[in-house]
N, C-alpha and C positions, 0 to 999 in steps of 0.2 A: 418083602422088598426092603433093601437097606441101602444106605449111602455111605460107603466106606471112606474114611478120611483119618489120617494119623494125627492131625493137629486140630481137629474140630473139638469144640468145647461142649457140644450137645449131640445127642443121637436120637434116631427114630426107634421107638419100641412098638412091636406088633402085639397089641393087647386083644385083638379081635380077628384072629386068622380064619375063623370059620366062615364068616360072611365076606371074606375078601377085603375087609376094610383095614385101615391102618390107624393106629392111635396117634395122638398129637405128640410133638416132640417133647422130650424131657431133658431139661438142662442139667448138665453135670455140676454146675455151680449151685450153691445154696440160693434159695429164693431171696434171702435178705441181701445178697450181694448183687442181685440182678437189677440193673437200672434201665436198660433199653435193649431192644432187639429190632432188627430191621429185616424185612423179607422182600426179596426181589426175585424176578425170574432170571434164569440163566441166560447169558448173552448168546449162547449157541446151543442148538438142540443136541442133547446127548452129553453135554459138558457136565462134569461132576460139580455139584453145588458145594458152596462153602458157607459154614455157619460161624459168625463172629459175634462175640459178646464182650468186646474189648472196650466199649465206650458206652456211656449212659444215654438213655433216650426215654421218652415218655411211653407209658404202656399203651398197647394197641387193642382195640375192640372193634367188632362189627357194629354198624349203626343199627342193626336189628337186634332184638332181644331173644330171638329163637336160636336153636342149636341145630338147625337143619344142615344137612350135608350139601356142600357146593363144590363144584368142579371148575377149575380154572381153564379157560379156553386156551388152546395152543398159541393163538396169535396175540393173546393179551399178555401184558407185562405189568406186574404189580411191584410197587416199592413202598415200603413203610419206612419213612425217613426218620432218622434220629437227629438229635441236636448237633452231633458232630459227624454225621454222614457215614457212620459205620453201618453195615447191613448184614442180613442173613440171606444167602442165595438159595432159591427154591428151584426145583426142576420145572420143565415146561408144562408138565401135567402132574398136578398134585393128587395123591391118593385120597380116597374118602376119609374124612376126619370126623370123629364123634366126640372124643373126650379131649379136654384141653388141660394144660398145666396150670399151676397157680399164677403164672405170669399173666395169662389172658384167659379169663373165665368164659367169654362168649365171643369168639372170633369165628366168622364164617366167610369163606371166599366165594365170590360170585363172579361170573364172567363179565368183564368190562367194568368192574367196580373195585376200587382200592380200599384197603383196610384203613380205618380211622382210629383216632385216639379216643379213649373213654375217660372222662374226668374222675370216675370212681376208683380207678386202679391206683394203688399206693405203693406197691412193691417196686424197688429200684435196684439196679445192679451198680454198686459203687466200687470202683477200682482205685485203691490208694497207692500213691507212688512209693517206691522203695527208698527208705531213708537209711543212710549210713552215718553213724555217730562216731566222729573221730575221737581218738583218746585225748584227754586233757593234757595241756602242757605243764611242765614243772613251774613252780611258783617263781623261781629265779631265772626263767628262760629269757624274759624280755631284758632284764638288767644285764645278764651275762652276754646275750647277743649284742646288746648295745656297746658294751665295753670292748668286746673282742673284735667286732667287725663293723657295726653300723656307725659308731662315732668316728672311727677312722675314715670311713667313706665320706662322711660329711666334711671332715677336716680337709681331706684330700680334694674334695670338690671346691673348697674355698682356697685352694693353693697351699695348704699347710702340709707339712711332712713330705715335701717333694711332689705334691700334686697327685693326680689320678694315676699317672704312669708309674709312679713309685709307691703306690699304695701299700701300706703294711699288711702283712698277713698273706695267706695263700688263696683266700676266697676271691673269686671274681665278682664283678658287679652283678652278674646274673644270679650268683649264689646268694648275694646280699638281698637281691630282690625277692628271692624265694623265702628267705628268712622273714622279711617284712610281710610277705603274703601269708606265711604260716601264722604269724602273730595276729594278723587281722582276721584270719579265718577262725581263730580260737577266741575272738572277743576281747583281745588285749590291746585294742587300738589306743585307748586313752593313755595307757602307761607309756607306750611308744611315743605318742604325741607330746607328752610332757617332756620327755627326754630330748626329743628333736627340737622343741620350741626353745628350751634353754640354750641348746648348742647354737641354733641359728641366731638367736639374739646376740650372742657374744661376737659372732662373726660380722653380723650386720652393724653392730655398734662400732666395731673397728673400722669398717668402711666409712661410716659417717664421720668418725673421729678424724680420719685422714684428710677429708675435705673441709671439715669444720676448723681445723687448725690453720688453714690457709688464710693469709691476710690479703685483703683486696679493697681497692678503692673503686667502687662501682661507677664513679663518674669518669674514670679514665678508661678509654676504649681498649687499650692494650691489656690492662689488668683485668678488665671485665671478660675479654676473650679468653685469657689464660684460665680464669676461674671457671668459666663455662666448660672449658675443655676438661678440667679436673672433675667437674660434676658429671660430664658426659662419660668419662672413663669409669667413674664409680658406678654409674647407672648401668652401663653395659656389663661391667664385671658382676654386679649383683644379679642381673638377669641371666648371665651365662652360668654362674655358680648355682643359683637357685634352680635353674633348669636341670643341671646334673643331679641335684638332690631330689628333685621331683621324679626323675627317671628311676632312681633307686627306690624311693618311697611311694611309688605309684599306687599300690594297694591302699596305703593310708590316705593318699590324696583322693582316691575314689570313695573311700569311706566318708571323708569329710564332705565330699560333694553329695553323697547319698542322703546324709542326715540334713543337709541344707542349712547348717548353722544352728538349727533347733533340734535337739534330740527327741526321739519319740518317747512318749510318756510311759509306755509299757516297759521300758528298760529302767528298772528301779535304780540300778547301780550307777546310772549316768544322769539321773535327774538333777543332781547338784551342779552339773556342767551344762549350762544352757547356752552359752555364747561361743560356741566353737566356730572357727572360720569355715567358709565354704570350700576351701582348698589351701594347699600349701602356698600357691602363688599369692593368694589374698593374705595369708598369714605373714609372708615375707614383706608384702607391701605395707601392711599395718605396722610391723616393726620398724621398717624404714621411715615411714611417715612420723611415727612417734619420736624416733631418735633425731630426725632432721629438725623437727619443730622444737624439741626440748633442748637441743645442744646450744649452749651459749656460754662463752667464756670471756675473759677480760680482753682478749686480743681481737675480738670480732664483734660486730654489732648485728644483732638479729640472728635468726636461725639460718640454716643452709638454704632453705627454700626461699626465704625473703631476700637473702643476698643474691641468689640466683635470679630471682625476678628483677631485682634492681639492675643487675648486669645485662639481662635480656633487654630491658627497656633502653638502656644506654646504647646497646649495639643496634637495636632497631631504629632508634632516632638518628644514629649516625648513618645508617644505611639510607634512610629517607633524605637526610640532608645532602648526602653525596649524589643522590639521584640515580644510583645504579639500579637497573632493572633486574639483574640476576646477580646475587651475591653468593659466593661459595660458602660463606659462613652460615647461610640459611639452613643448611643441613644440620649444623651444630645446634642452632637455635631449635630446630625441630625435635632433636633428641631430648633436649632439656625440657621442652614443653610437653613432650609425650610423658616424661617422668612426672611432671607436675600434674598432668591430667590423670595418670595412673594412681597417684597418691590422693586423688580426690581433693586437691587443693587449688584447682585451676580457677574457679570462679572468684573465690574470696581473695586469693593471694595474687593472681596474675591478671585476670581479665579486666577487673575494674581499673587497675593501674594502667593497663595497656590502652583501654579506651580513653581514659583521661589524658594520657600522653598524646594519643592520636588527635584528640580535640584541640589541645593546646598548640601542637605543632602546626596543624593546617589552619588554625585560626590566625596565627601569626604570619605564616607564609602566604596565604591567600590575600591577606590585607596588603602585602607588598606587591603581589603579582597583579592585582586588579587595577592598580594605579600605573603600572609600567608597561603592561602588555596590551596589545590590541585585542579586539573581541575575538578574532579568529585565533590568535595566539593563546589567549586565555582558555578558549574551548579546547584547544589541543593540549594545554597544560592539564585541564581537568581530566581529559581522556587518558593521558599518560599516568596521572595519579591513580585513577581507577584500575588500570591494568597493572601497575606496580603493586598496589595494595592487594589485589587479587592474587598475584603471583607470590607475594610475601605470605599471604594467608595459606595458600596451598603448600608452599615449600616448608613452612614452619609448622604445619599440621595443627593449625588452630581449630578450635571448635566451630562447627557451622554457625552456631548462635553468635559467635564473635564477629563473623563476617556480616551478619545482618545488622549488628550494632555499628560496625565500622562503616557500612554502606550508608546508614542513617546519619552518622557523624559527618561523612564526606558531603552528603547532600546539604546538610545544615551549614557547614562551614564554607563550602565552595560555591553554593548556589543561593541558599536562602539568605545568608548573611549579606550577600552582595546583589540581591534581586533588584534593588532600586537602581543600581548602576547597569545591570545587565538588561533590564527592561526599559531603559531610557531610549528616547527617540534617537539620540546621537549614536548609540550603539547599534541600533537597527539600521540607521542610515549608513553606518560604516560597512555593514554587510550587504545591504540591498543596493546601494549606490556605488559599490566598489568598481574600480576600473582595472583592466578593460572589461571584465565580466563580474557580475554579482557573485558573492560567495554563497551559492545555493546550498551546498552540503553543510557549510558552517551554520547557516541560518536554520536548516532543518535540525541540526544538532542542538542549537540553542533553544528552539521551540520545544523540542522533545524533552530536553533537560528541565526546562521551567515547568512543563506540564507534569513531570515526574514529582516535582516538589510543590505542586498545586499553587503556583504563582501565575495565574492566568488572567485575572481581571486587569492588573496593571499592564501586563503584556499586551492584551488586546487593545487597550487604549493607545499605547505607544506604537503598536503595529499600524493602526489606522492613521495616526499622525505622521508616521514615517512615509507611508505610501502617498499621503496628500502632499507632503513636502517634496517628494521626488516628482510627482505629477505637476505640481505648480512650477517647479524649476524647469521642467521640459516645456511647459506652455509658454513661459517667459522667453525661453531660448528660441523657440521656433515660430511663435506668433508674430514676431517682427521680421517676417520673411520678405525678401524682395521679389522672388519668383515662386510660382506654385510648386516647382520642383523642390525648393527648399522647404516649403510648408508641408509637403507630403511626408518629409522626414519625420515630422511629429507623430504621424500615425504609425510609422514603422517603429519608432521608439516606444510608443504606448503599447503596441502589440507585443513587442519584446518584453516589456515590463509585465504585462498581464500573463504572458506565457511563463516567465520565470516565477511569478507568484503562484501560478497554478502548479508548477512543478514542486515548489516548496510545500504546498499544502496537500499534495496528492496523497501521500502515505505517511505523514508526519505524526499526526495525533492518534492516540489510542482511543480517546473518547470521540465518538462520531458527532455528538452534539457540539463539542468544542470546535471540531473541524468545520461544521456548518456555520458556527458563529464567526469564525475567522474569514470564511468566504463571504459572508454578508458584510463584514467590515471592509473587505476589498471592494465590493460593489459600491458601498456608500462612499468610500474614498474617491473612487473614479468618478462617480456622479458629482462629487463636490468640486473637484478641480476642473472637470470638463465642462461644467455648467455654470462656471463663475460669470459674473456680470459682463466681463469683457471677453470671455472665451466661448460662450455658448454657441454663437453663430459661427465663429471661426472653426470650432471643432467639427461642427456638422458640415461646413463647407469643405474642409480638408479631408474629411472622411469620404465625401462624395468624389473628390478628386483622386483619392487613393483607389477607389473602385474603377474610375475611368482609366487610371494609369495601368491597373492590372489587366482589365479586359482589353483595353486598347493595345497593350503589348502583344497579346495573343492574336487580336484581329489583324494588326499590321503585319504579323509574321516576319518581323525583322530578325536580324541575327541576335542570338542569345535571348530570344523572347521566351516568355513563360509558356509552359505546356498547359493543356486544359486541366489536368489534375492539380497543378500548382495554383492556377487561377481559382479553382473550386475551393482549395484549401484557404486561399486568401479571403474568399467570400465568407466562409465560416468565421474567420477571425474578425472580419468587418462587422458581422452581425453581433459579435460579442461586444464591441465598442458601441455599436448602434443602440443597443439596449440601455447604455449609460447616458446618452445624450437626451436632453429634453426638447431641443429645437428640431424635432423630426421633420417639420414642414420646411425648414431651411435645407435640410439634407435632401428632401424630395425635390425642391426647386432646382438645386444645383445638379442633382442626379438626372433630372429631366433634361436640363440643358446639355449635359454631356451625352446622354443617351441619344438626343436628337442629332448631335454632331456625328456620332458613330453611325447611326442609321443612314443619315443622308450621305456621308462620305463613303459608306459601303456601296451605295448605288452610283455615286459619282465616279469612283475609280474602276467600275466594271468595264472591261475591255469591249471594243467594238465587235470582236469575234465571239463574244459570249451572248447566247440567246436570252431573251426576256423570259425569266422563269419565276417560280414562286419565291417568296421572300426567304424560304428555308435555305437558299443558296448562300446567304450571309454566313461568313465563317464563324462569327461569334453568336449565332442564333441560339444555340442550346445554352450557352453560358448566360446570355441575356435573360432568357426565360427562366433559368434556374435562379438567378438573382431576384427576379420579380416574384417568383414563388416564395422565396425566403422572406421577402418584405411583406407579401400578402399574409403569410402565416404569422408573422410577428405583429402586424398592425391592422390587418383586416383588408377586405376588398376595397373599401372606400379610399384607403391610402394609395393604392396602386391603380385606381381606375383610370387616371389620365395616362399613366405609363403604359397600361395595357391598350388604351385607346390609340396611342402612337403606333404600337405594333399592328393594330387593326387597320389603321390608315395605310401603312406600308403594304400590307397584304392586299387591300382593296386597290391600291395604286398599281400593283403588279397586274391585277386582273384587268383594270382599265387600259393600261398600256398595251397589253396583249390584244385586247379587243380593238383598240384604236389602230394598231399596226395592221391587223387583218383587214379592217375596213379601208385603210389607206391603200393597201395592195389591190383590193378589189376595184377601187376608184381608178388607180393607175392602169390596171388591165383594161377597164372599160374605155379609158381614154386612149388606149393604145400606146401608153408610155413605157411598157415593159416593166422593169423592176425599179424605176424611179432613178433619182440622182444619187443614190447610195448614202444619203444622209439619214442617220438614225436619230430618233427623238424619243425621249422618255420623260414623262412628267410625274411628279410626286404630289398628290392632292392631300393637303394637310388641313385638319380641322382647326380653326382658329382658336377655339376655346381650350384645346387640349395641348397644342404645341406651344413652346415658348414664344414670346413676342419678339419680332425682329424689325429692324429699321429698313426703310426703303432706300434705294439709290437716289442720289440727287436727280432732279428732273432734267438737268442738262446733259446727263449721261446718255449717249446714243443707245438705241436698241441693239439687240443682237443682230448678227448678219442676216441678210434677207432670207436665206433658206430656213433659218431657225425661226425668224419672226413669222413667216407664213405658216410654219408648223404649229406655232403657238396659237395663232388664230383658228386653225383647223381643229386643234384639240379643244379650244374654248367652245366652239360651236358643237363639237361632239359631246362634251360634258353637259352643256346646258340642255341639249336635246334629251339627255337621259335624266337629268335632275333639274326640272324647271323650278325657278324660284331661288336658285343658288347663284352665288357670284364668285368668280375666281379672281384673285388678286395675285399677279405674278411677282415672284421674289427672285430676280436674277442673281442677287447677291448670295443666295444659298445654292445656286446651281453650279454645275460644272460641265466640262466639255472634254472631248478627246480630239485634239488637233493633230492632223497628220502633217509631219514636217518632212518635206522632200529636200534633201541636201544634195547639191551637185559638187562632187569632188573632181580632182584632176582626171582628165580622160573622159569627161562628160558622163561619168558614172553617177547614178542617182542612188542615194541611200535614204531609205524611208524609216522614220521613227514616229511612233504614236506618243504624243505628250498628253498626259492626264493633268489638266489644269482647271483652275476656277473660271467662272464666267468672265470676270474682269481680266484675267490673264489671257483668255481666249480673244477678247476684244482687242487687247493691246497687240497680240501677235498677228491677228488677221487684218485689222484696220490700219495698223501703223507699219509693221515690218513686212507685210505683203507688198506694200507700195514702195517702201524705201528701206534698205538694209540698215541705215543709220538714222537715228532721230535723237533730238535733245529732249530733256525732261519737259521743257516748255512746249515743244511740238506734241509730245505724247498727251499732255494735259489738254492742249487745244483740240486734238482730234477726238479723244475719248470723253472729255468732259470730267474726268476724275480729278479730285482735288490733289494738290501736291503732297499733302501728308499721307495720302493713301498710296502714293507710288512706291514708297519704300516697302510696304507690305506686299505689293504686287510684283515689283521688279527684283527685289533682293533674292528671293528663292530661285529665280531663273538665272541670276548672275552668279551667286556664290554657292548654291547647293547643286543645281543641275548643270550650270555653266553653258546654257544654250545661248545666253546673251553675254556681252562684254560691257564693262563700265570704263569710261575713259579716265576718270580720276577717282582718288579715294580708295578705301578698302572696306572690309566688312565692319570694322570698328567705327568707321565714319558714317554715322546714321543720318546725317543731314544731306539732303539732295538739293544741289544747285540747279537753277533754271537752265544753265548752259551746259550741264553735264550731258555727254553724248552716250547713247546706248546703241549697240550694233549686234547683228547676228554673229555668232561665233562660227566662222567657217571651218575651224579645226575641231568642232565638237565631235566627240566620239563616245560611244557607249555600247557595250556588248549586248544589252537588252534591246529588244524591239519596242517594248512598251515601257515608258518611263513615267513615274508618278512624280509630279512637281509638288513638294511639300508646301503647306500654307502657313502663313504667320497669323498671329491672333488678330481678330477683326478689330478689337479695340483694347484699350488698357485693361489689364486683368482686374485691377482693384476697382476701376470704374464699373466694370461688368458685375463684380460682386456686389457693389453698393446698389446697383440698379436691381439686381435680383432680390436682395434683402428688402429693398423698398417695396417691391411688388408683393413680397411675402407679408410684410406688415399691413399692407392694404387688405390682403386676403384674410388676415387675422381679424381685422375689424368686421369684415363681413361674416366670418365664422362666429365671432362673439355675438353679433346681432342674431344670427340664426339660432344659436344655442339658447340665448336668453328668451327669444320668442317661443321656441319649442318647449322650454321648461314652463314658462308662464301659461302657455296654451294648455298644458297638461294640468298644472296646479290651480290655475285661475287666480288664486290669491296666495301670496308668499311674502314672508318678511325679508328685509334687506340682507341680513346675515345668511339666511338659508339660501337665498337666490345666489349670492356671491359664492357660497361654498359649493353648491351644486354645479355652478358654471365652471369653477376652477377644476372640479373633479372631472367633468366631461371633456374639458380641453386638455387635460394632463396627458392624454394619449398622443397628442400632436405637438403641443408646446406648453410651456409654463407661462400662464397668463398672469399679469400683474393686477393686483387688486385695484390700483388706481385706474388702470385701463378699463376694467370691468365697470367701475363706477361711471366713467365717461360714456360708455356704450349704453348704460341704463338711462342716463340723462338724455342721450340722443334718441332713444326709443320713446321716452316720455314726450320729447318735443315733437316727434313724428306721430304721436298719439297711438302708439302701440301699447303703452302702459300708462297708468295713472296712479298717483299716490292716494292713499286712504285719507279722507278728510280729518278723521279723528286721530289717526296714527300715521304720521308721515313716513315712518320706516317700514310701512307695509305697502305692497304694490298690488294692483289689480290689472288683469289682462283685459284689453278692450278688443272685442270681436270685430 
């Protein structure tokens, strides 16, 4: 059996035909040339195999040492891999093999097992490439080619002899390239390099000479520009001409690049030439650099490069002085700087001078700007300088390292040198207190810039002082208010200030710790000016009034009132300022007064057609509870216990009224009275220790109309029957009524209006004007018993707001009421609404009410101090004076800031009342007396 193939390098020889076996393959090549063989199964059954010995591989042996015959399974495929993946293809079924060639002495094939390499085999097949040795060139070939064609090509490239277009000789540039290639292939590169180097030097020298002979005054901008244009033209010409030369001498250029400037040691003939350039471009730059630095004659000062650098600095400084953001000459500067960088003279010749000139220019200019510009203008100037310098750097192709140094110089000269001025309180006030709005963006820029140059300690101190100055100015402006509406403007201003400061610090600083430090300084500044000796109580009072104004606007539901979402946002802002005030008990007292008015007025103005329901019908119920929850979260349950108790009283009162109404209906039905007289009655039962303290009416004021008086007595009996031991004290001054006004117009037509009024107004309308449509002020006082000073508060809303009454003399600005003034029902009264709410004036003078509230709070503080002192001493039993005072101040700090002198007074009071005693041997130590 044989495997015919015309191109195979090995054959199968049948050495044992008697037993049907076949010998191992015998390679036609010699054993010494064999390096590798690879055997694989044919990819398709019946396909003619192919034997290849074209690449080396490691010898192959079977892992067993026997010579038994093995037969390859048809489904198996064996590959003996070589190092370069050439292979010998075997058929699907190999014949029995017994003898092997010298290549593999013990190879056996087994089904399912591949042949492996044996480390003992040493014979390899080595294929050597075919080498062609070109004939040597004549000795004068290089010189002859240079003179006849190559030198002329170089001269033509530099514009001599008519240029490239009129190049002498008949040889084209491609033919000259082939000549250079031939020279380089025959190892004659250095001869050609020497000839080319001398020729290039002469041309480059002439270029340098042409610009060196130009006279220039580098301090004159026009002469400097002209000189730079000459340098630019020379540089462009050099690059263009040298580029043409490189195209022709490209093989020589490749040779220089291959040896890398240091020739290999094995080339003995070249060992004496160690400093070859890495290319023709580098060789040309080296010549240009040498000639430019060395050229110096009597008509010029310095080398070409030094004069070019001087002209560059003059032009750059002129561009900076004129303030142009984009100069067309920057492209010219860029070409000259590229030349200087290419000559490797940038750092020593240009960069240092450029940085020094930059420093001197901005040192002088910033000194004049900082004194004449405002802070915002100076920051805009800095930003403009940075943008212009960056554009100059990019357009002039300066080194990236130069921009790093320039950026550092700008920071030093524009910021660090003037940090004392920029971080002053006056500068920050100029930004933060600007009108009509603070310069938020400018302030963020200033803080960011000063953080960048690490000037933060001085800035933080000035920042805190500026905020305190603004806050103290606001406090002085608003605390001398005449009305609460004016005073509430302080809270609005403080909230705006806090919001602006938060916007400034939101994303300004890169360092998070620095941002936290500045936020803490804001908190300390607010605490300082809001808790001053004269402002602490007023700040808390006005903050409570701001809450009342916000919630009351939503509850009253007047035109342009706040929405629930807007009120909730105001609550969050209020809690921010609430954390700053120390007199939280003052806030709680005023907030409690306002909450009581809102809760009571909400039930007073409820219409007669509205059923008695749970307290949740109050419009501001959810907002009130939300505010209480915020206060409880901030100060704890003890702070809001009375406020929550007020809500509890309102809910219990609703249940009592509902139960009383049902009992009253049952009694009327039992008595056969039907549905009663139609009078509705609702009583609010308020716990005396929880609600604010109110004053009673004078004793000479008559009681309410008889139907209401009888219902009062019935409710008192009903309440006492449910809660024995309790006493009810009626407060008509806090009550209200809905009076039905039946007006008779022309034609005997009756118009019905429901007037929601206070109890005093109801007495005036029913007791006075029911009997007589006209009455004097003296008559009203006589009938009702109300003092004259109270009549203005009672009558003016009905005269000038609702106009249900008329006044005979005077106007709303005339606040004095004469005894002879007449008041009468307005027969022409008209209103589209059926139910009309008559607004109420303040019960007393606002400032007097504030003083009374603060007086009650001061009394409560004394009780609180006594309780804290007793609680501490009961726990410690014995304590020194300083320790007792310190712990007392610490416990009271959550509610108010106690004075040390007041604590000492309370300690003396407790000693007098025998709660404490002094130690006999050490008077500064106290003992608790059980």
